[in-house]
Backbone atoms as SQL, in Angstrom:
CREATE TABLE atoms (id INTEGER PRIMARY KEY, chain TEXT, resi INTEGER, resn TEXT, atom TEXT, x REAL, y REAL, z REAL);
INSERT INTO atoms VALUES
  (1, 'A', 1, 'MET', 'N', -46.168, -146.854, -5.144),
  (2, 'A', 1, 'MET', 'CA', -44.932, -146.107, -5.325),
  (3, 'A', 1, 'MET', 'C', -44.017, -146.395, -4.142),
  (4, 'A', 2, 'ASP', 'N', -42.761, -146.669, -4.420),
  (5, 'A', 2, 'ASP', 'CA', -41.820, -146.870, -3.322),
  (6, 'A', 2, 'ASP', 'C', -40.565, -146.034, -3.556),
  (7, 'A', 3, 'LYS', 'N', -39.777, -145.927, -2.508),
  (8, 'A', 3, 'LYS', 'CA', -38.605, -145.046, -2.529),
  (9, 'A', 3, 'LYS', 'C', -37.601, -145.444, -3.613),
  (10, 'A', 4, 'GLU', 'N', -37.425, -146.737, -3.816),
  (11, 'A', 4, 'GLU', 'CA', -36.462, -147.191, -4.834),
  (12, 'A', 4, 'GLU', 'C', -36.867, -146.736, -6.234),
  (13, 'A', 5, 'LYS', 'N', -38.171, -146.772, -6.535),
  (14, 'A', 5, 'LYS', 'CA', -38.646, -146.297, -7.840),
  (15, 'A', 5, 'LYS', 'C', -38.385, -144.804, -7.996),
  (16, 'A', 6, 'VAL', 'N', -38.613, -144.061, -6.914),
  (17, 'A', 6, 'VAL', 'CA', -38.367, -142.614, -6.954),
  (18, 'A', 6, 'VAL', 'C', -36.882, -142.345, -7.180),
  (19, 'A', 7, 'ILE', 'N', -36.037, -143.056, -6.458),
  (20, 'A', 7, 'ILE', 'CA', -34.586, -142.856, -6.598),
  (21, 'A', 7, 'ILE', 'C', -34.133, -143.197, -8.015),
  (22, 'A', 8, 'GLU', 'N', -34.637, -144.290, -8.568),
  (23, 'A', 8, 'GLU', 'CA', -34.264, -144.648, -9.941),
  (24, 'A', 8, 'GLU', 'C', -34.699, -143.561, -10.927),
  (25, 'A', 9, 'ALA', 'N', -35.872, -142.971, -10.691),
  (26, 'A', 9, 'ALA', 'CA', -36.342, -141.878, -11.553),
  (27, 'A', 9, 'ALA', 'C', -35.431, -140.662, -11.408),
  (28, 'A', 10, 'LEU', 'N', -35.023, -140.351, -10.169),
  (29, 'A', 10, 'LEU', 'CA', -34.156, -139.193, -9.931),
  (30, 'A', 10, 'LEU', 'C', -32.781, -139.370, -10.572),
  (31, 'A', 11, 'LYS', 'N', -32.347, -140.602, -10.691),
  (32, 'A', 11, 'LYS', 'CA', -31.058, -140.880, -11.331),
  (33, 'A', 11, 'LYS', 'C', -31.092, -140.584, -12.828),
  (34, 'A', 12, 'GLN', 'N', -32.295, -140.352, -13.379),
  (35, 'A', 12, 'GLN', 'CA', -32.437, -140.010, -14.798),
  (36, 'A', 12, 'GLN', 'C', -32.470, -138.500, -15.036),
  (37, 'A', 13, 'VAL', 'N', -32.381, -137.727, -13.948),
  (38, 'A', 13, 'VAL', 'CA', -32.441, -136.262, -14.050),
  (39, 'A', 13, 'VAL', 'C', -31.034, -135.708, -13.871),
  (40, 'A', 14, 'ASN', 'N', -30.465, -135.194, -14.956),
  (41, 'A', 14, 'ASN', 'CA', -29.116, -134.642, -14.896),
  (42, 'A', 14, 'ASN', 'C', -29.124, -133.135, -14.763),
  (43, 'A', 15, 'ASP', 'N', -28.205, -132.628, -13.945),
  (44, 'A', 15, 'ASP', 'CA', -27.959, -131.190, -13.898),
  (45, 'A', 15, 'ASP', 'C', -27.294, -130.838, -15.228),
  (46, 'A', 16, 'PRO', 'N', -27.898, -129.956, -16.031),
  (47, 'A', 16, 'PRO', 'CA', -27.359, -129.696, -17.369),
  (48, 'A', 16, 'PRO', 'C', -25.979, -129.046, -17.386),
  (49, 'A', 17, 'GLU', 'N', -25.603, -128.358, -16.337),
  (50, 'A', 17, 'GLU', 'CA', -24.279, -127.723, -16.302),
  (51, 'A', 17, 'GLU', 'C', -23.182, -128.727, -15.975),
  (52, 'A', 18, 'ILE', 'N', -23.501, -129.703, -15.126),
  (53, 'A', 18, 'ILE', 'CA', -22.491, -130.642, -14.632),
  (54, 'A', 18, 'ILE', 'C', -22.593, -131.997, -15.316),
  (55, 'A', 19, 'ASP', 'N', -23.759, -132.313, -15.855),
  (56, 'A', 19, 'ASP', 'CA', -24.045, -133.578, -16.517),
  (57, 'A', 19, 'ASP', 'C', -23.885, -134.786, -15.588),
  (58, 'A', 20, 'LEU', 'N', -24.287, -134.590, -14.333),
  (59, 'A', 20, 'LEU', 'CA', -24.378, -135.673, -13.366),
  (60, 'A', 20, 'LEU', 'C', -25.785, -135.636, -12.794),
  (61, 'A', 21, 'ASN', 'N', -26.302, -136.803, -12.377),
  (62, 'A', 21, 'ASN', 'CA', -27.702, -136.823, -11.931),
  (63, 'A', 21, 'ASN', 'C', -27.875, -136.223, -10.534),
  (64, 'A', 22, 'VAL', 'N', -29.092, -135.748, -10.281),
  (65, 'A', 22, 'VAL', 'CA', -29.387, -135.035, -9.037),
  (66, 'A', 22, 'VAL', 'C', -29.247, -135.931, -7.807),
  (67, 'A', 23, 'TRP', 'N', -29.471, -137.232, -7.963),
  (68, 'A', 23, 'TRP', 'CA', -29.303, -138.156, -6.836),
  (69, 'A', 23, 'TRP', 'C', -27.828, -138.302, -6.491),
  (70, 'A', 24, 'PHE', 'N', -27.001, -138.560, -7.484),
  (71, 'A', 24, 'PHE', 'CA', -25.561, -138.708, -7.263),
  (72, 'A', 24, 'PHE', 'C', -24.965, -137.426, -6.686),
  (73, 'A', 25, 'LEU', 'N', -25.418, -136.286, -7.184),
  (74, 'A', 25, 'LEU', 'CA', -24.895, -135.002, -6.709),
  (75, 'A', 25, 'LEU', 'C', -25.273, -134.702, -5.260),
  (76, 'A', 26, 'GLY', 'N', -26.293, -135.376, -4.753),
  (77, 'A', 26, 'GLY', 'CA', -26.731, -135.108, -3.384),
  (78, 'A', 26, 'GLY', 'C', -27.664, -133.909, -3.286),
  (79, 'A', 27, 'LEU', 'N', -28.332, -133.588, -4.386),
  (80, 'A', 27, 'LEU', 'CA', -29.255, -132.449, -4.390),
  (81, 'A', 27, 'LEU', 'C', -30.606, -132.797, -3.769),
  (82, 'A', 28, 'ILE', 'N', -30.861, -134.086, -3.559),
  (83, 'A', 28, 'ILE', 'CA', -32.124, -134.525, -2.965),
  (84, 'A', 28, 'ILE', 'C', -31.915, -134.694, -1.469),
  (85, 'A', 29, 'TYR', 'N', -32.639, -133.900, -0.690),
  (86, 'A', 29, 'TYR', 'CA', -32.501, -133.948, 0.767),
  (87, 'A', 29, 'TYR', 'C', -33.517, -134.875, 1.431),
  (88, 'A', 30, 'ASP', 'N', -34.710, -135.011, 0.842),
  (89, 'A', 30, 'ASP', 'CA', -35.732, -135.835, 1.487),
  (90, 'A', 30, 'ASP', 'C', -36.749, -136.306, 0.454),
  (91, 'A', 31, 'ILE', 'N', -37.257, -137.512, 0.667),
  (92, 'A', 31, 'ILE', 'CA', -38.329, -138.084, -0.159),
  (93, 'A', 31, 'ILE', 'C', -39.399, -138.590, 0.792),
  (94, 'A', 32, 'ASP', 'N', -40.629, -138.105, 0.606),
  (95, 'A', 32, 'ASP', 'CA', -41.750, -138.544, 1.429),
  (96, 'A', 32, 'ASP', 'C', -42.810, -139.118, 0.493),
  (97, 'A', 33, 'ILE', 'N', -43.207, -140.347, 0.757),
  (98, 'A', 33, 'ILE', 'CA', -44.172, -141.035, -0.113),
  (99, 'A', 33, 'ILE', 'C', -45.421, -141.354, 0.682),
  (100, 'A', 34, 'ASP', 'N', -46.566, -140.974, 0.129),
  (101, 'A', 34, 'ASP', 'CA', -47.868, -141.277, 0.723),
  (102, 'A', 34, 'ASP', 'C', -48.730, -141.865, -0.384),
  (103, 'A', 35, 'GLY', 'N', -48.771, -143.192, -0.458),
  (104, 'A', 35, 'GLY', 'CA', -49.490, -143.854, -1.546),
  (105, 'A', 35, 'GLY', 'C', -48.781, -143.589, -2.867),
  (106, 'A', 36, 'ASN', 'N', -49.475, -142.923, -3.791),
  (107, 'A', 36, 'ASN', 'CA', -48.861, -142.557, -5.076),
  (108, 'A', 36, 'ASN', 'C', -48.498, -141.085, -5.142),
  (109, 'A', 37, 'ASN', 'N', -48.492, -140.418, -3.982),
  (110, 'A', 37, 'ASN', 'CA', -48.097, -139.010, -3.920),
  (111, 'A', 37, 'ASN', 'C', -46.685, -138.918, -3.351),
  (112, 'A', 38, 'VAL', 'N', -45.860, -138.106, -3.996),
  (113, 'A', 38, 'VAL', 'CA', -44.461, -138.004, -3.609),
  (114, 'A', 38, 'VAL', 'C', -44.111, -136.540, -3.354),
  (115, 'A', 39, 'LYS', 'N', -43.470, -136.303, -2.209),
  (116, 'A', 39, 'LYS', 'CA', -42.942, -134.976, -1.888),
  (117, 'A', 39, 'LYS', 'C', -41.429, -135.098, -1.832),
  (118, 'A', 40, 'ILE', 'N', -40.774, -134.201, -2.543),
  (119, 'A', 40, 'ILE', 'CA', -39.318, -134.218, -2.613),
  (120, 'A', 40, 'ILE', 'C', -38.788, -132.872, -2.153),
  (121, 'A', 41, 'LYS', 'N', -37.809, -132.911, -1.262),
  (122, 'A', 41, 'LYS', 'CA', -37.123, -131.702, -0.834),
  (123, 'A', 41, 'LYS', 'C', -35.751, -131.740, -1.489),
  (124, 'A', 42, 'MET', 'N', -35.447, -130.698, -2.261),
  (125, 'A', 42, 'MET', 'CA', -34.171, -130.686, -2.980),
  (126, 'A', 42, 'MET', 'C', -33.558, -129.298, -2.952),
  (127, 'A', 43, 'THR', 'N', -32.324, -129.223, -3.373),
  (128, 'A', 43, 'THR', 'CA', -31.616, -127.955, -3.470),
  (129, 'A', 43, 'THR', 'C', -30.961, -127.860, -4.836),
  (130, 'A', 44, 'PHE', 'N', -30.273, -126.776, -5.068),
  (131, 'A', 44, 'PHE', 'CA', -29.512, -126.573, -6.299),
  (132, 'A', 44, 'PHE', 'C', -28.032, -126.463, -5.951),
  (133, 'A', 45, 'THR', 'N', -27.181, -126.606, -6.958),
  (134, 'A', 45, 'THR', 'CA', -25.740, -126.479, -6.706),
  (135, 'A', 45, 'THR', 'C', -25.386, -125.056, -6.277),
  (136, 'A', 46, 'THR', 'N', -26.128, -124.073, -6.768),
  (137, 'A', 46, 'THR', 'CA', -25.974, -122.680, -6.326),
  (138, 'A', 46, 'THR', 'C', -27.369, -122.072, -6.189),
  (139, 'A', 47, 'PRO', 'N', -27.524, -121.084, -5.303),
  (140, 'A', 47, 'PRO', 'CA', -28.844, -120.463, -5.142),
  (141, 'A', 47, 'PRO', 'C', -29.356, -119.806, -6.430),
  (142, 'A', 48, 'TYR', 'N', -28.451, -119.418, -7.311),
  (143, 'A', 48, 'TYR', 'CA', -28.838, -118.714, -8.537),
  (144, 'A', 48, 'TYR', 'C', -28.772, -119.618, -9.759),
  (145, 'A', 49, 'CYS', 'N', -28.962, -120.909, -9.558),
  (146, 'A', 49, 'CYS', 'CA', -28.887, -121.885, -10.641),
  (147, 'A', 49, 'CYS', 'C', -29.843, -121.487, -11.777),
  (148, 'A', 50, 'PRO', 'N', -29.303, -121.196, -12.962),
  (149, 'A', 50, 'PRO', 'CA', -30.170, -120.781, -14.070),
  (150, 'A', 50, 'PRO', 'C', -31.076, -121.910, -14.575),
  (151, 'A', 51, 'TYR', 'N', -30.728, -123.145, -14.264),
  (152, 'A', 51, 'TYR', 'CA', -31.515, -124.285, -14.721),
  (153, 'A', 51, 'TYR', 'C', -32.482, -124.796, -13.654),
  (154, 'A', 52, 'GLY', 'N', -32.597, -124.081, -12.541),
  (155, 'A', 52, 'GLY', 'CA', -33.445, -124.505, -11.436),
  (156, 'A', 52, 'GLY', 'C', -34.855, -124.897, -11.841),
  (157, 'A', 53, 'PRO', 'N', -35.595, -124.000, -12.517),
  (158, 'A', 53, 'PRO', 'CA', -36.959, -124.356, -12.905),
  (159, 'A', 53, 'PRO', 'C', -37.021, -125.588, -13.821),
  (160, 'A', 54, 'ALA', 'N', -36.065, -125.717, -14.721),
  (161, 'A', 54, 'ALA', 'CA', -36.034, -126.877, -15.616),
  (162, 'A', 54, 'ALA', 'C', -35.726, -128.151, -14.834),
  (163, 'A', 55, 'LEU', 'N', -34.831, -128.070, -13.846),
  (164, 'A', 55, 'LEU', 'CA', -34.510, -129.234, -13.017),
  (165, 'A', 55, 'LEU', 'C', -35.742, -129.707, -12.249),
  (166, 'A', 56, 'VAL', 'N', -36.466, -128.763, -11.644),
  (167, 'A', 56, 'VAL', 'CA', -37.667, -129.110, -10.894),
  (168, 'A', 56, 'VAL', 'C', -38.696, -129.768, -11.820),
  (169, 'A', 57, 'ALA', 'N', -38.892, -129.190, -12.995),
  (170, 'A', 57, 'ALA', 'CA', -39.853, -129.755, -13.953),
  (171, 'A', 57, 'ALA', 'C', -39.440, -131.161, -14.376),
  (172, 'A', 58, 'ASP', 'N', -38.141, -131.380, -14.574),
  (173, 'A', 58, 'ASP', 'CA', -37.655, -132.700, -14.981),
  (174, 'A', 58, 'ASP', 'C', -37.828, -133.714, -13.852),
  (175, 'A', 59, 'VAL', 'N', -37.570, -133.300, -12.603),
  (176, 'A', 59, 'VAL', 'CA', -37.783, -134.178, -11.452),
  (177, 'A', 59, 'VAL', 'C', -39.253, -134.599, -11.403),
  (178, 'A', 60, 'GLU', 'N', -40.151, -133.619, -11.516),
  (179, 'A', 60, 'GLU', 'CA', -41.582, -133.933, -11.485),
  (180, 'A', 60, 'GLU', 'C', -41.959, -134.904, -12.607),
  (181, 'A', 61, 'LYS', 'N', -41.473, -134.638, -13.797),
  (182, 'A', 61, 'LYS', 'CA', -41.803, -135.462, -14.960),
  (183, 'A', 61, 'LYS', 'C', -41.316, -136.903, -14.783),
  (184, 'A', 62, 'LYS', 'N', -40.066, -137.066, -14.396),
  (185, 'A', 62, 'LYS', 'CA', -39.498, -138.416, -14.280),
  (186, 'A', 62, 'LYS', 'C', -40.155, -139.223, -13.165),
  (187, 'A', 63, 'VAL', 'N', -40.479, -138.568, -12.048),
  (188, 'A', 63, 'VAL', 'CA', -41.106, -139.293, -10.944),
  (189, 'A', 63, 'VAL', 'C', -42.541, -139.676, -11.320),
  (190, 'A', 64, 'LYS', 'N', -43.235, -138.823, -12.057),
  (191, 'A', 64, 'LYS', 'CA', -44.578, -139.181, -12.537),
  (192, 'A', 64, 'LYS', 'C', -44.496, -140.340, -13.523),
  (193, 'A', 65, 'GLU', 'N', -43.502, -140.322, -14.398),
  (194, 'A', 65, 'GLU', 'CA', -43.325, -141.420, -15.346),
  (195, 'A', 65, 'GLU', 'C', -43.061, -142.737, -14.624),
  (196, 'A', 66, 'ALA', 'N', -42.484, -142.658, -13.418),
  (197, 'A', 66, 'ALA', 'CA', -42.199, -143.869, -12.633),
  (198, 'A', 66, 'ALA', 'C', -43.431, -144.390, -11.908),
  (199, 'A', 67, 'GLY', 'N', -44.543, -143.617, -11.954),
  (200, 'A', 67, 'GLY', 'CA', -45.780, -144.114, -11.368),
  (201, 'A', 67, 'GLY', 'C', -46.446, -143.232, -10.333),
  (202, 'A', 68, 'ALA', 'N', -45.841, -142.095, -10.003),
  (203, 'A', 68, 'ALA', 'CA', -46.468, -141.203, -9.027),
  (204, 'A', 68, 'ALA', 'C', -47.640, -140.463, -9.663),
  (205, 'A', 69, 'GLU', 'N', -48.693, -140.261, -8.883),
  (206, 'A', 69, 'GLU', 'CA', -49.835, -139.474, -9.359),
  (207, 'A', 69, 'GLU', 'C', -49.552, -137.992, -9.203),
  (208, 'A', 70, 'LYS', 'N', -49.077, -137.633, -8.020),
  (209, 'A', 70, 'LYS', 'CA', -48.807, -136.233, -7.707),
  (210, 'A', 70, 'LYS', 'C', -47.377, -136.123, -7.187),
  (211, 'A', 71, 'VAL', 'N', -46.651, -135.123, -7.694),
  (212, 'A', 71, 'VAL', 'CA', -45.278, -134.893, -7.247),
  (213, 'A', 71, 'VAL', 'C', -45.172, -133.435, -6.823),
  (214, 'A', 72, 'GLU', 'N', -44.731, -133.235, -5.602),
  (215, 'A', 72, 'GLU', 'CA', -44.519, -131.890, -5.078),
  (216, 'A', 72, 'GLU', 'C', -43.032, -131.744, -4.774),
  (217, 'A', 73, 'VAL', 'N', -42.413, -130.727, -5.366),
  (218, 'A', 73, 'VAL', 'CA', -40.990, -130.481, -5.147),
  (219, 'A', 73, 'VAL', 'C', -40.835, -129.179, -4.377),
  (220, 'A', 74, 'GLU', 'N', -40.174, -129.277, -3.237),
  (221, 'A', 74, 'GLU', 'CA', -39.863, -128.095, -2.445),
  (222, 'A', 74, 'GLU', 'C', -38.369, -127.823, -2.588),
  (223, 'A', 75, 'VAL', 'N', -38.046, -126.626, -3.041),
  (224, 'A', 75, 'VAL', 'CA', -36.641, -126.240, -3.180),
  (225, 'A', 75, 'VAL', 'C', -36.222, -125.493, -1.920),
  (226, 'A', 76, 'VAL', 'N', -35.153, -125.971, -1.310),
  (227, 'A', 76, 'VAL', 'CA', -34.609, -125.337, -0.110),
  (228, 'A', 76, 'VAL', 'C', -33.150, -124.962, -0.373),
  (229, 'A', 77, 'LEU', 'N', -32.714, -123.884, 0.223),
  (230, 'A', 77, 'LEU', 'CA', -31.330, -123.448, 0.037),
  (231, 'A', 77, 'LEU', 'C', -30.499, -123.620, 1.305),
  (232, 'A', 78, 'GLU', 'N', -31.130, -124.104, 2.358),
  (233, 'A', 78, 'GLU', 'CA', -30.447, -124.413, 3.607),
  (234, 'A', 78, 'GLU', 'C', -30.770, -125.851, 3.967),
  (235, 'A', 79, 'PRO', 'N', -29.828, -126.692, 4.278),
  (236, 'A', 79, 'PRO', 'CA', -28.409, -126.384, 4.283),
  (237, 'A', 79, 'PRO', 'C', -27.865, -126.229, 2.868),
  (238, 'A', 80, 'LYS', 'N', -26.845, -125.415, 2.758),
  (239, 'A', 80, 'LYS', 'CA', -26.185, -125.166, 1.477),
  (240, 'A', 80, 'LYS', 'C', -25.611, -126.480, 0.939),
  (241, 'A', 81, 'TRP', 'N', -25.725, -126.673, -0.374),
  (242, 'A', 81, 'TRP', 'CA', -25.199, -127.880, -0.996),
  (243, 'A', 81, 'TRP', 'C', -23.685, -127.892, -0.935),
  (244, 'A', 82, 'GLU', 'N', -23.153, -129.005, -0.519),
  (245, 'A', 82, 'GLU', 'CA', -21.706, -129.242, -0.510),
  (246, 'A', 82, 'GLU', 'C', -21.469, -130.606, -1.155),
  (247, 'A', 83, 'PRO', 'N', -20.639, -130.668, -2.190),
  (248, 'A', 83, 'PRO', 'CA', -20.385, -131.967, -2.819),
  (249, 'A', 83, 'PRO', 'C', -19.602, -132.897, -1.892),
  (250, 'A', 84, 'ASN', 'N', -19.992, -134.181, -1.895),
  (251, 'A', 84, 'ASN', 'CA', -19.236, -135.155, -1.106),
  (252, 'A', 84, 'ASN', 'C', -17.962, -135.540, -1.877),
  (253, 'A', 85, 'GLU', 'N', -17.154, -136.373, -1.291),
  (254, 'A', 85, 'GLU', 'CA', -15.865, -136.735, -1.905),
  (255, 'A', 85, 'GLU', 'C', -16.045, -137.415, -3.254),
  (256, 'A', 86, 'GLU', 'N', -17.039, -138.292, -3.360),
  (257, 'A', 86, 'GLU', 'CA', -17.280, -138.997, -4.619),
  (258, 'A', 86, 'GLU', 'C', -17.647, -138.012, -5.739),
  (259, 'A', 87, 'VAL', 'N', -18.468, -137.034, -5.406),
  (260, 'A', 87, 'VAL', 'CA', -18.849, -136.010, -6.383),
  (261, 'A', 87, 'VAL', 'C', -17.641, -135.156, -6.757),
  (262, 'A', 88, 'LYS', 'N', -16.843, -134.789, -5.760),
  (263, 'A', 88, 'LYS', 'CA', -15.627, -133.991, -6.032),
  (264, 'A', 88, 'LYS', 'C', -14.714, -134.729, -7.013),
  (265, 'A', 89, 'MET', 'N', -14.577, -136.037, -6.818),
  (266, 'A', 89, 'MET', 'CA', -13.728, -136.826, -7.715),
  (267, 'A', 89, 'MET', 'C', -14.308, -136.837, -9.120),
  (268, 'A', 90, 'ALA', 'N', -15.631, -136.988, -9.226),
  (269, 'A', 90, 'ALA', 'CA', -16.289, -137.003, -10.540),
  (270, 'A', 90, 'ALA', 'C', -16.137, -135.662, -11.240),
  (271, 'A', 91, 'LEU', 'N', -16.093, -134.593, -10.451),
  (272, 'A', 91, 'LEU', 'CA', -15.956, -133.240, -11.016),
  (273, 'A', 91, 'LEU', 'C', -14.493, -132.847, -11.232),
  (274, 'A', 92, 'GLY', 'N', -13.598, -133.648, -10.689),
  (275, 'A', 92, 'GLY', 'CA', -12.168, -133.361, -10.854),
  (276, 'A', 92, 'GLY', 'C', -11.674, -132.232, -9.956),
  (277, 'A', 93, 'VAL', 'N', -12.304, -132.092, -8.794),
  (278, 'A', 93, 'VAL', 'CA', -11.854, -131.058, -7.851),
  (279, 'A', 93, 'VAL', 'C', -11.327, -131.660, -6.569);
C-alpha cells in the first residue's frame, strides 16, 4: 500500500452535501501507512455534519478496496476546516 493509492481512493469519496471529494476539499489531515494498514486523520466541513458516519464508512471502504487490510479513521475537529481558494471557487463563494 502506498500513499498515492490511498489518495486515489480518497478522491472517490464525495461529501454528499457538496458533491466534491474529501481529498479536494482538504478534509484529510494526515495519512499514515504501515505495510497494508492505513491510519487516516480527517475532519468534517462542520462539527455537526449529518453525513459524518457515512463519510467515515465510505473512506474505510474505498481505501480497503484499494488494497489496505486495515483502515483506521480518526475524526478530529481541530484545526477547524477552512476551504482553500480552489475549493471556494468550486463552491462559488
